[in-house]
C-alpha positions in Angstrom: 0.0 0.0 0.0 2.9 2.3 0.8 4.4 1.6 -2.6 1.1 2.5 -4.3 0.9 5.7 -2.3 4.5 6.5 -3.3 3.6 5.9 -6.9 0.6 8.1 -6.7 2.6 10.8 -5.0 5.2 10.6 -7.8 2.5 10.9 -10.5 1.0 13.8 -8.7 4.4 15.5 -8.3 5.2 14.9 -12.0 1.8 16.2 -13.0 2.4 19.4 -10.9 5.8 19.9 -12.6 4.1 19.4 -16.0 1.5 22.0 -15.1 4.2 24.5 -14.0 6.2 23.9 -17.1 3.1 24.3 -19.2 2.5 27.7 -17.6 6.1 28.9 -18.1 6.0 27.7 -21.7 2.9 29.8 -22.3 4.7 32.8 -20.6 7.7 32.3 -22.8 5.6 32.1 -26.0 3.8 35.3 -25.0 7.2 37.0 -24.5 8.4 35.9 -27.9 5.2 37.1 -29.6 5.5 40.5 -27.8 9.1 40.8 -29.0 8.1 39.9 -32.6 5.3 42.5 -32.5 7.6 45.1 -31.1 10.3 44.2 -33.7 7.8 44.6 -36.6 5.9 47.7 -35.5 8.1 49.8 -33.2 11.8 49.1 -33.0 13.8 46.7 -35.2 15.5 44.6 -32.6 19.2 45.2 -32.6 21.0 42.0 -33.4 24.6 41.7 -32.1 27.1 41.3 -34.9 30.5 40.3 -33.7 33.6 40.6 -35.8 34.9 37.7 -37.8 38.0 36.2 -36.3 41.2 36.3 -38.5 42.0 32.7 -37.7 38.8 31.5 -39.4 35.2 30.9 -38.3 34.7 28.3 -35.6 31.6 26.2 -35.7 29.3 27.6 -33.1 28.1 25.1 -30.6 24.6 25.3 -29.1 25.7 23.2 -26.2 28.1 25.0 -23.9 30.9 23.2 -22.2 30.1 25.0 -19.0 26.8 23.1 -19.0 28.5 19.8 -18.1 26.2 19.6 -15.1 23.0 17.7 -14.3 20.0 19.2 -16.0 18.2 18.8 -12.7 20.0 21.9 -11.5 20.1 24.2 -14.6 22.8 26.8 -14.7 21.9 30.3 -13.6 21.5 33.0 -16.2 24.8 34.8 -16.8 25.0 38.5 -17.5 24.6 39.0 -21.2 27.8 40.2 -22.8 27.7 42.9 -25.4 29.6 42.7 -28.7 32.1 45.3 -27.5 33.0 43.0 -24.5 34.0 40.1 -26.8 37.8 39.9 -27.0 39.3 40.3 -30.5 40.9 36.8 -30.3 37.5 35.2 -29.7 35.5 37.4 -32.1 33.3 35.7 -34.6 29.8 36.0 -35.9 28.2 34.7 -32.7 29.6 32.6 -30.0 27.6 29.7 -28.6 27.8 31.3 -25.1 26.0 34.4 -26.5 23.0 33.0 -28.4 21.8 29.5 -29.1 18.2 29.2 -30.0 17.8 32.7 -31.5 21.1 32.6 -33.3 21.0 33.6 -37.0 23.8 31.8 -38.8 24.0 33.3 -42.3 27.6 32.3 -43.2 28.1 31.3 -46.8 31.1 29.1 -46.0 33.6 28.6 -43.3 36.1 31.2 -44.6 37.2 34.0 -42.4 35.9 36.7 -44.7 32.4 35.2 -45.1 30.2 37.7 -43.2 26.8 37.9 -44.8 25.4 39.5 -41.6 27.6 42.5 -41.9 26.3 43.2 -45.4 22.6 43.0 -44.4 20.6 46.1 -43.5 19.1 46.4 -40.0 15.6 45.9 -41.4 16.6 42.7 -43.2 18.2 41.2 -40.0 15.0 42.2 -38.1 12.9 40.3 -40.6 15.1 37.2 -40.3 14.9 37.5 -36.5 11.2 37.8 -36.7 11.1 34.5 -38.7 13.3 32.9 -36.1 11.0 34.1 -33.3 8.1 32.6 -35.2 10.0 29.3 -35.4 10.6 29.3 -31.7 6.9 29.9 -31.0 6.1 26.9 -33.2 8.7 24.8 -31.3 7.1 25.9 -28.0 3.7 24.9 -29.3 5.2 21.4 -30.0 6.7 21.3 -26.5 3.2 22.2 -25.0 1.7 19.3 -27.0 4.5 17.0 -25.8 4.0 17.9 -22.2 0.2 17.4 -22.5 0.7 14.1 -24.2 0.8 11.2 -21.6 2.6 8.9 -24.0 6.3 9.0 -24.9 7.8 9.0 -28.4 11.2 7.6 -29.1 12.8 8.7 -32.3 15.4 6.2 -33.7 17.6 8.2 -36.1 21.1 8.3 -37.5 23.0 8.3 -40.7 22.3 6.0 -43.7 22.8 2.3 -43.2 23.5 2.7 -39.5 21.2 -0.1 -38.5 18.2 1.9 -37.2 15.5 -0.5 -38.5 17.5 -3.5 -37.1 17.7 -1.8 -33.7 13.9 -1.3 -33.7 13.3 -4.9 -34.6 15.7 -5.9 -31.8 13.9 -3.8 -29.3 10.4 -5.3 -30.0 12.0 -8.7 -30.7 10.2 -9.1 -33.9 11.4 -8.8 -37.5 8.8 -6.1 -38.5 10.7 -3.5 -40.4 12.6 -4.4 -43.6 16.3 -4.6 -43.4 18.9 -4.4 -46.1 22.6 -3.7 -46.6 21.5 -0.7 -48.7 19.5 2.2 -47.2 15.9 1.1 -47.3 13.7 3.3 -45.1 12.1 6.1 -47.1 9.5 7.3 -44.6 8.8 7.5 -40.9 7.6 4.2 -39.4 6.0 4.5 -36.0 5.8 1.2 -34.1 3.2 1.1 -31.3 1.5 -1.6 -29.2 -1.5 -3.3 -30.8 -3.5 -2.6 -27.7 -4.0 1.0 -29.0 -5.8 -0.6 -32.0 -8.1 -2.8 -30.0 -5.4 -5.5 -30.0 -5.4 -5.8 -33.8 -2.1 -5.9 -35.5 -2.3 -3.6 -38.6 -0.2 -1.4 -40.7 -1.7 2.0 -41.6 -0.1 4.2 -44.3 -0.9 7.7 -43.4 -1.1 10.4 -46.1 -1.5 13.2 -43.5 -0.3 12.9 -39.9 -2.5 15.8 -38.7 -5.7 14.2 -40.2 -4.9 10.6 -39.0 -7.6 8.9 -36.9 -7.4 5.1 -36.6 -11.2 5.0 -36.3 -11.6 6.9 -39.6 -10.7 4.5 -42.5 -10.6 7.4 -44.9 -7.6 8.9 -43.1 -5.2 6.0 -43.8 -4.6 3.1 -46.2 -4.1 -0.5 -44.8 -0.9 -2.2 -45.9 -0.4 -5.9 -46.0 2.7 -7.2 -44.2 4.1 -8.7 -47.4 3.8 -5.3 -49.1 5.5 -3.4 -46.2 9.0 -3.7 -47.7 7.9 -2.1 -51.0 6.1 0.7 -49.3 9.0 1.5 -46.9 11.6 1.3 -49.7 9.8 3.1 -52.5 6.9 5.1 -51.0 5.5 5.8 -54.4 2.3 7.3 -53.0 4.3 9.7 -50.8 2.8 8.7 -47.5 4.0 10.8 -44.5 4.2 7.9 -42.1 3.5 4.3 -41.4 1.6 3.4 -38.3 2.5 -0.2 -37.3 0.4 -1.8 -34.6 2.2 -4.9 -33.2 2.3 -7.2 -30.2 5.8 -6.8 -28.7 7.6 -9.8 -27.3 8.6 -8.5 -23.9 12.0 -8.9 -22.4 12.8 -10.2 -19.0 12.3 -6.7 -17.7 8.8 -6.4 -19.4 7.4 -4.7 -22.4 8.8 -1.4 -23.6 5.8 -0.4 -25.7 3.1 -1.6 -23.3 4.7 -1.1 -19.9 1.7 -0.2 -17.7 3.1 3.3 -17.0 3.0 5.2 -20.3 2.4 4.3 -23.9 5.6 4.3 -25.8 6.1 4.6 -29.6 9.2 3.7 -31.5 9.7 5.8 -34.6 12.2 4.6 -37.2 13.3 7.4 -39.5 15.1 7.8 -42.9 18.8 8.3 -42.9 20.1 11.8 -42.3 22.2 12.3 -45.3 20.0 10.6 -47.9 18.7 13.9 -49.3 18.1 17.4 -48.1 14.3 17.0 -47.9 14.4 14.0 -45.7 17.0 15.6 -43.5 14.9 18.7 -43.1 11.9 16.6 -42.2 13.9 14.8 -39.6 15.2 18.0 -38.1 11.6 19.2 -37.8 10.3 15.8 -36.5 12.7 15.6 -33.6 11.0 18.7 -32.1 7.9 16.5 -31.5 10.0 13.7 -29.9 10.6 13.1 -26.2 13.6 10.8 -26.5 16.1 10.7 -29.3 18.0 7.4 -29.8 20.9 8.3 -32.2 22.3 5.3 -33.9 26.0 5.5 -34.9 27.7 3.2 -37.3 30.8 2.1 -35.4 32.7 1.9 -38.6 32.0 5.6 -39.5 31.6 7.4 -36.2 29.8 10.7 -36.3 29.5 12.2 -39.8 29.0 16.0 -40.4 25.2 15.5 -40.9 25.1 13.6 -37.6 27.0 16.3 -35.8 24.7 19.0 -37.2 21.6 17.0 -36.0 23.0 16.6 -32.5 23.9 20.3 -32.3 20.4 21.3 -33.4 18.7 18.8 -31.0 21.0 20.0 -28.2 19.0 23.3 -28.1 16.4 21.4 -26.0 17.8 17.9 -25.4 20.7 18.0 -23.1 20.7 14.2 -22.9 20.7 12.1 -26.1 20.6 8.3 -26.0 23.4 7.2 -28.3 23.7 3.6 -29.6 26.9 2.7 -31.4 25.8 -0.2 -33.6 27.7 -2.9 -35.3 30.4 -2.7 -32.6 31.0 -6.5 -33.2 32.6 -5.7 -36.5 35.3 -3.5 -35.0 38.7 -5.1 -34.3 40.2 -2.4 -32.0 37.2 -1.7 -29.9 38.9 0.3 -27.2 40.2 2.8 -29.8 36.8 3.0 -31.5 35.1 3.6 -28.1 37.7 6.3 -27.2 37.2 8.2 -30.5 33.4 8.1 -30.3 33.4 9.3 -26.7 35.7 12.2 -27.6 33.3 13.3 -30.3 30.3 13.0 -27.9 32.2 15.1 -25.3 32.3 18.0 -27.8 28.8 17.5 -29.2 26.8 16.8 -26.0 28.7 17.4 -22.8 25.8 16.3 -20.5 25.4 13.1 -22.5 29.1 12.5 -22.1 28.9 13.1 -18.4 26.3 10.3 -18.1 27.9 8.1 -20.8 27.6 4.9 -18.7 23.8 5.1 -19.0 23.4 7.0 -22.2 26.1 5.7 -24.6 26.1 2.0 -25.5 28.2 0.0 -27.9 26.1 -2.9 -29.1 25.3 -5.1 -32.1 21.6 -5.4 -33.0 22.4 -8.4 -35.2 23.7 -10.3 -32.2 20.6 -9.5 -30.3 18.3 -10.8 -33.1 20.6 -13.8 -33.5 20.5 -15.0 -30.0 20.9 -12.3 -27.4 23.6 -9.9 -26.1 24.4 -8.8 -22.6 25.5 -5.3 -23.9 22.2 -5.0 -25.8 20.2 -6.1 -22.7 21.9 -3.5 -20.6 21.2 -0.8 -23.3 17.6 -1.8 -23.4 17.4 -1.6 -19.6 18.9 1.9 -19.6 16.6 3.0 -22.4 13.6 1.8 -20.4 14.8 3.5 -17.3 15.5 6.7 -19.1 12.1 6.7 -20.8 9.9 5.4 -18.0 11.6 6.0 -14.7 13.4 9.3 -15.5 10.5 11.0 -17.1 11.6 14.4 -15.9 14.9 14.0 -17.6 13.4 12.5 -20.8 10.1 14.5 -21.1 10.3 17.7 -19.0 14.0 18.4 -19.1 14.0 19.1 -22.9 11.2 21.6 -22.5 13.0 23.2 -19.5 16.3 23.3 -21.4 14.8 24.8 -24.5 12.9 27.4 -22.5 16.0 28.3 -20.5 18.0 28.7 -23.7 15.3 30.9 -25.2 15.0 33.1 -22.1 18.8 33.3 -22.0 18.8 34.5 -25.6 16.0 37.0 -24.8 18.0 38.4 -21.8 21.1 38.7 -24.1 19.1 40.5 -26.8 17.4 42.7 -24.3 20.8 43.7 -22.8 22.1 44.3 -26.3 19.1 46.5 -27.2 19.3 48.4 -23.9 22.9 49.2 -24.8 22.0 50.0 -28.4 19.2 52.3 -27.3 21.5 54.1 -24.8 24.1 54.6 -27.5 21.6 55.9 -29.9 20.2 58.3 -27.3 23.7 59.6 -26.7 24.4 60.0 -30.4 21.2 61.8 -31.0 21.8 64.1 -28.0 25.2 64.9 -29.4 23.9 65.6 -32.8 21.2 67.9 -31.4 23.7 69.8 -29.3 26.1 70.1 -32.3 23.4 71.3 -34.6 21.7 73.8 -32.2 24.1 76.7 -32.9 23.7 76.2 -36.6 20.0 76.0 -36.3 19.8 79.2 -34.3 22.1 81.0 -36.8 19.9 79.8 -39.6 16.8 81.2 -37.9 18.6 84.5 -37.5 19.8 84.5 -41.1 16.3 83.7 -42.3 14.9 86.7 -40.3 17.6 89.0 -41.5 17.2 87.9 -45.1 13.4 88.2 -45.1 13.6 91.7 -43.6 16.3 92.8 -46.0 14.3 91.3 -49.0 11.2 93.3 -47.9 13.4 96.4 -47.5 14.8 96.0 -51.0 11.3 95.5 -52.4 9.7 98.4 -50.5 12.6 100.8 -51.2 12.7 99.9 -54.9 9.0 100.5 -55.3 9.1 103.7 -53.3 12.0 105.0 -55.4 10.1 104.2 -58.6 7.0 105.9 -57.4 8.8 109.0 -56.2 10.8 109.4 -59.4 7.9 108.8 -61.7 5.6 111.2 -60.0 8.2 114.0 -59.8 9.4 113.5 -63.4 6.0 113.4 -65.0 4.7 116.3 -63.0 7.6 118.4 -64.2 6.9 117.2 -67.7 3.3 118.2 -67.5 4.2 121.7 -66.4 6.7 122.2 -69.3 4.8 120.8 -72.2 5.2 124.2 -74.1 9.0 123.6 -74.2 8.4 120.6 -76.5 6.1 122.8 -78.8 8.7 125.6 -79.1 10.9 123.2 -81.1 8.3 123.0 -83.9 9.1 125.3 -86.9 6.3 127.8 -87.8 5.5 128.0 -91.6 3.5 131.2 -91.5 -0.2 132.1 -91.2 -1.2 130.1 -94.2 0.3 126.9 -92.6 -1.1 127.7 -89.2 -3.4 124.5 -89.1 -0.5 122.2 -90.1 1.6 124.0 -87.5 -1.0 123.3 -84.8 -1.1 119.6 -85.7 2.7 119.4 -85.5 2.7 121.1 -82.2 0.1 118.7 -80.8 2.1 115.7 -82.2 5.3 117.0 -80.7 3.6 117.4 -77.3 2.3 113.8 -77.4 5.6 112.4 -78.4 7.3 114.4 -75.7 5.0 112.9 -73.1 5.6 109.4 -74.5 9.3 110.0 -74.4 9.2 111.0 -70.7 7.0 108.1 -69.8 9.5 105.8 -71.5 12.2 107.5 -69.5 10.3 106.6 -66.4 10.0 103.0 -67.6 13.8 102.9 -68.1 14.4 104.2 -64.6 12.0 101.6 -63.2 14.0 98.9 -65.1 17.2 100.1 -63.6 15.7 100.1 -60.1 14.4 96.6 -60.7 17.8 95.3 -61.9 19.5 96.8 -58.9 17.0 95.2 -56.5 17.3 91.9 -58.2 21.0 92.1 -58.0 20.8 92.6 -54.3 18.4 89.7 -53.9 20.6 87.5 -56.1 23.6 88.3 -53.9 21.6 87.2 -50.9 20.6 84.0 -52.7 24.2 83.3 -53.5 25.0 83.7 -49.8 22.2 81.4 -48.9 23.4 78.8 -51.4 26.9 79.0 -49.9 25.4 77.6 -46.7 25.4 74.2 -48.4 21.8 73.1 -47.5 20.0 73.7 -50.8 21.7 74.1 -54.2 18.7 75.5 -56.1 19.6 79.0 -57.1 17.4 82.0 -57.7 16.8 81.4 -61.4 14.2 82.5 -63.8 14.2 81.4 -67.4 16.8 79.4 -69.3 20.3 78.6 -68.0 21.8 81.4 -70.1 19.5 84.2 -68.9 20.8 86.9 -66.6 18.4 86.7 -63.6 18.8 90.4 -62.9 18.1 91.7 -66.5 14.8 93.4 -67.4 13.9 95.6 -70.4 11.6 98.6 -70.6 9.4 96.6 -73.0 8.7 94.1 -70.3 7.1 96.7 -68.1 5.8 99.1 -70.7 2.2 100.1 -70.5 -0.2 97.9 -72.4 -1.9 100.1 -75.1 -1.3 103.8 -75.1 0.1 106.0 -72.3 -3.1 108.2 -72.2 -6.6 107.8 -73.4 -7.0 111.6 -73.5 -4.1 112.0 -75.9 -5.5 109.3 -78.2 -8.7 111.3 -78.7 -7.1 114.8 -78.7 -8.2 117.0 -81.8 -7.5 120.6 -82.8 -10.1 123.1 -81.8 -10.8 126.7 -82.9 -10.1 127.9 -79.4 -6.6 126.6 -79.9 -6.1 129.6 -82.2 -7.8 132.3 -80.2 -6.6 133.4 -76.9 -9.6 135.2 -75.2 -7.5 135.7 -72.2 -6.1 139.2 -73.1 -4.0 139.3 -70.0 -1.2 137.8 -71.9 -1.5 139.7 -75.4 -2.8 143.0 -74.2 0.3 143.8 -72.3 2.0 144.9 -75.5 -1.2 146.5 -76.8 -1.6 148.4 -73.6 1.9 149.8 -73.8 1.2 150.8 -77.4 -2.1 152.4 -76.5 -0.6 154.2 -73.6 2.1 155.7 -75.8 -0.4 156.7 -78.4 -2.7 158.1 -75.7 0.2 160.0 -74.1 1.2 161.3 -77.5 -2.4 162.2 -78.3 -2.9 163.9 -75.0 0.2 165.9 -75.4 -0.7 166.8 -78.9 -4.2 167.7 -78.0 -3.1 169.8 -75.0 -0.4 171.5 -77.0 -2.3 172.0 -80.1 -5.8 172.3 -78.8 -6.0 175.7 -80.1 -4.6 174.5 -83.4 -7.2 171.8 -83.7 -9.9 174.3 -82.8 -8.6 176.6 -85.4 -8.3 173.7 -87.9 -11.8 172.4 -87.1 -13.2 175.9 -87.5 -11.4 176.2 -90.9 -12.1 172.6 -92.2 -15.3 171.9 -90.5 -16.6 169.3 -88.0 -17.1 166.5 -90.4 -13.6 166.4 -91.7 -12.3 166.4 -88.2 -14.5 163.4 -87.3 -13.2 161.6 -90.3 -9.6 162.1 -89.3 -10.3 160.8 -85.8 -12.0 157.7 -87.2 -9.1 157.1 -89.5 -6.7 157.2 -86.6 -8.9 154.7 -84.7 -9.0 152.4 -87.6 -5.2 152.6 -88.0 -4.8 151.8 -84.3 -7.2 148.8 -84.5 -5.6 147.5 -87.6 -2.2 147.7 -85.9 -3.5 145.7 -83.0 -5.0 143.0 -85.2 -1.8 142.8 -87.2 0.1 142.3 -84.0 -2.3 139.6 -82.8 -2.0 137.7 -86.1 1.7 138.0 -86.1 1.7 136.3 -82.5 -0.6 133.4 -83.6 2.1 130.7 -83.4 2.8 131.5 -79.7 -0.9 131.4 -79.1 -1.3 127.9 -80.6 1.7 126.6 -78.6 0.4 128.1 -75.4 -3.2 127.0 -75.9 -2.3 123.4 -76.9 0.1 123.0 -74.0 -2.5 124.3 -71.6 -5.2 122.1 -73.0 -3.1 118.9 -73.0 -1.9 119.6 -69.4 -5.5 120.0 -68.3 -6.5 116.8 -70.1 -3.6 114.8 -68.4 -4.4 116.3 -65.1 -8.1 115.4 -65.5 -7.4 111.7 -66.1 -4.8 111.5 -63.3 -1.9 110.9 -65.7 0.9 111.3 -63.2 -0.7 109.1 -60.5 -1.7 106.5 -63.0 1.9 106.0 -64.3 3.4 106.2 -60.9 1.0 103.5 -59.7 1.6 101.4 -62.8 5.4 101.4 -62.6 5.2 100.8 -58.8 3.1 97.8 -59.5 5.3 96.5 -62.2 8.4 97.0 -60.1 6.7 95.1 -57.2 5.7 92.4 -59.6 9.2 92.1 -61.0 11.0 92.2 -57.7 8.7 90.3 -55.4 9.1 86.8 -56.9 12.8 87.1 -56.2 12.2 88.1 -52.7 9.6 85.4 -52.2 12.0 82.8 -53.8 14.7 83.9 -51.4 12.4 83.7 -48.4 10.9 80.4 -49.6 14.4 78.8 -49.9 15.3 80.0 -46.5 12.1 78.7 -45.1 12.8 75.3 -46.8 16.2 75.3 -45.2 14.6 76.0 -41.8 11.9 73.4 -42.4 14.5 70.8 -43.5 16.5 71.5 -40.3 13.4 71.3 -38.2 12.4 68.1 -39.9 15.8 66.7 -39.1 15.4 67.8 -35.5 11.9 66.4 -35.3 13.2 63.1 -36.8 16.0 63.1 -34.2 13.6 63.8 -31.4 11.2 61.1 -32.7 14.1 58.6 -32.9 15.2 59.6 -29.4 11.7 59.0 -28.0 11.6 55.7 -29.8 15.0 54.8 -28.3 14.0 55.9 -24.9 10.8 53.8 -25.1 12.8 50.9 -26.4 15.3 51.3 -23.6 12.5 51.1 -21.0 10.8 48.2 -22.9 13.9 46.0 -23.2 15.0 46.7 -19.6 11.6 45.5 -18.5 11.8 42.6 -20.9 15.1 41.6 -19.4 13.6 41.6 -15.9 10.6 39.6 -17.1 12.8 37.0 -18.8 15.1 36.7 -15.8 12.1 36.2 -13.5 10.6 33.6 -15.8 14.0 31.9 -16.2 14.3 31.5 -12.4 10.8 30.1 -12.3 11.7 27.6 -15.0 15.0 26.6 -13.3 13.1 26.0 -10.0 11.5 23.0 -11.6 13.9 20.2 -10.7 13.8 16.4 -10.6 14.1 16.4 -6.8 11.1 15.4 -4.8 
């Protein structure tokens, strides 16, 4: 009864350890998913790239020599080294003591210069790491399934023609699987006890392992025993697996498959180095296996493919059951045993540490022929390892794999904390170094914008001032232009008047054109100043686009009067101006009567003197000639005086025409706002010609400032991301360490 109670206690204890391991596996998987999500969306996880050693690349081992201790007391997590802490003499892509499960080995060959990692971008490495994380999640899912499965699976694997099928036959003591001197196994063959098939011995060829159900005849094909060899050797229908239900012939220690404790399945596999597809399938299949029995041909020892398999399996299986078959064919057995053990010591240190129970030199043929003590001992050790040491065979692989994953997570977290810290320091340094330049650029932008506005405003003001003053003066002195017209006499007076009007119009046009030329000069000068400012801006080196308008050969400062000339005529009034009769008659006698007044005054004075002096003579004359004659004489004198006045007026007609036309044109120009119109027009044209250059200069300075601000914003964004990542990976490291301690607390002790 006490024994039964002890057995129940052991089962409950093992179940509790399975439950705890299940919980920690779920936590580890959640951690990996979180890392993958963070890697894809927020921060590409920094992957440590060590330098390649000059003495050539060493094969990285996933099993550390320092782990030559019992898995029951897993090693504590070491502080994760950064790449900078790795000595130059030991530098290579990645050392096994740094990463194991999350290691990305992208070496093209084993030459010292082969460093594919160094040539990859950070984003590419992050994608590869994301794929590796997904693979680890899948592996953890398989570990969860293995822990939940009450049965145990034993994978019998090894190189081609190592005697794997013979070993399986020897273990069940029946000649079930076909044997040949040539490689014959082409698919996985799972041998289980017939009690799992209602005691019926059958062979099921399974097209899809995931869909297989022994109660569903559509999920498998029954194979006759006599056809088994052809199916195993050829597999023309590409079955994934053979399920062989058999009744085992128990040994003296009892049945291995049907032992009363757990159901055991023996899985025979194709040879490792048959082809790459089978090897890949075998590597993937071992993740679903609790116990690996690696069969070595004593004549060949461990091949490269066998070593790679053991290194890969060592990520989770610290203990691998190794059977050196065909040992009876070796002449110097001590030498063979020593050489094989030396290889095992390098490939699986913990297996070597327990070599007396885990490494066996046997001959399966001898066992089938009549029995072998070495084989019986091997069988007893395998039974003990599978059934009695279930923690070591079933839980320890999950514990080891989880510990390796968490160690790698701690290492990557430490690396990323360091990388984030370095990036923060670099960004802070860049921000400090760029701040004086940024402030100077802001000051230069302000000064340049203000000076550009000053150049624009002063140029426009100068054009307005000059145009208004010049055209006002021109309007006041229009008669000066008319004085230059030759007078052809009274008979050509109309033609003369037309010429005078034309001369005045042309003079006004000439003066307007002169104002246009002054405006062009002012524009060119303003553009030259702005072009000089643009050249100074370009010398800052941020933007190379110059202040350029037109083709490459154009002078950006050149402008012609025709480009800013008035569209149409300079004055609507001048276009409609016609000669009028009033242009020939000056009713304002204030100008012409000055001369006439002088003449009249002289004549009056002369007449008054004559009348006063000769009054008595006139009286005597009038008395002698009579009154009528005297009146006629006075009338004649008046007519002569009037005729002289009219002659004088006619003789001054050219001056009257010039004066009247100049006055009328001036009044017409003043009435339509001629001076203000052209002052406003040229000011607008000057502004239109100068402003694009000022805007271009201001725009380019603004672009420089925006580019600098964009850089600063990008730096600040990257610094925030680095700070967030620093916090995230620091917390991640703490979580991984806490979870690792919890995983290590699960031991084989009671």
